[in-house]
N, C-alpha and C positions, 0 to 999 in steps of 0.2 A: 738759207731761206728757201722754203718750198717753191716749186715752180708752178706757174699758172698754166692751165690748158692752152695750147697754141691758138685755139679759136678765139680766145678772149681779146687778143691784140687787135687793134684797129679802132675805127670809129663806130660808135653806137648812139642811136637816137631813141628817146623815150617814146614808146608806143602806148601811151597812157590809156588808150581805148581797150587794151588787152589786159590791163592790170587786174589783179584780184585783191582781196582784202589783205593778203600777206605777201604778195609777190609783185614787183615792178618789172615790166617787160620792156626790153630794148631790142631794136632791130638795126640793121645796117642802113646807112643813108639812102641807098638805092631802092629801099622797100617802098611799095605803093601806099604811103600813109594817107589817111583821109585828111581833108583840109583842117588846119588848126591855126590858132593865133600864136604862132611861135612853138618851138619844140626844143626842149633841152636835151643835152646828151654829153658825151665825153669821148675822149680818145685815150687809150692805154697803149703806150709805146714800150717795146721790148727793152729800151735803154733806161727805163725807170721814170721816164717823163709821163705826165698826165696832163691833159688839157680838158678843162671843164667848159662846155658850151652852155652858158647860161642865157636865158631869154632877156633880150634888151628891151628898152622902152618902145621901140618901133617894131616889135615882134621879130626882129633879127636875133643874132647871137652876139654875146660878149664872151671872149675866151679868157679864162684864168688858168695860169700854168702852175703846176706843182710836181711833186715827186711821189711815186707810189712805192709801197713795200707790202710784203705779205705778212700775215699773222695766221699761221696755220695754213692748211691746204686750200681753204676756200674763202679767206677773208683778205681783202685789199684795203689798206689804210692809206689815205692821201693827205699829205701836208702841202698847203699852198704857199706860193712865194709871197702872196699878199697876206700880211698878218691880220687883216680885218676879216678874212674868211676862216671859218672853223674847219678843222680837219673833217674828212669825209670817210665813212666806213662803208664798204660794199661787201656784203655776204653773198657769195655766188651760190645759187640754187642749182642752176644748170647752164650750160653754154655749148652751142654748136656754131657752125659757120654762119647761120642766119639769125639766131635768137639767143639773147642773154637774159637770164632771169635772176633777179636779185631780191633778197628778203627786204620787205618794207619795214 
């Protein structure tokens, strides 16, 4: 299994204000985000665990757990513990300690 860049591990929150037509931008939770009615994100753990922070009804977050694996050097595929959730595919465009960019 190809290894992910070390910077990809940890928490990421969607910075939708910075998205382009083909790239979704994620930042660390400590980033100075503009006000928003909820913000989705995820955590990628080194042990293969994935936690998806979905937006809840009251603009907070609901966490859904799953397991990630790589497909090639830049694709992460997530299968969730909850069978009602479809698998998730993340194609990494770039990643450093502050910013993660994923193909839309």
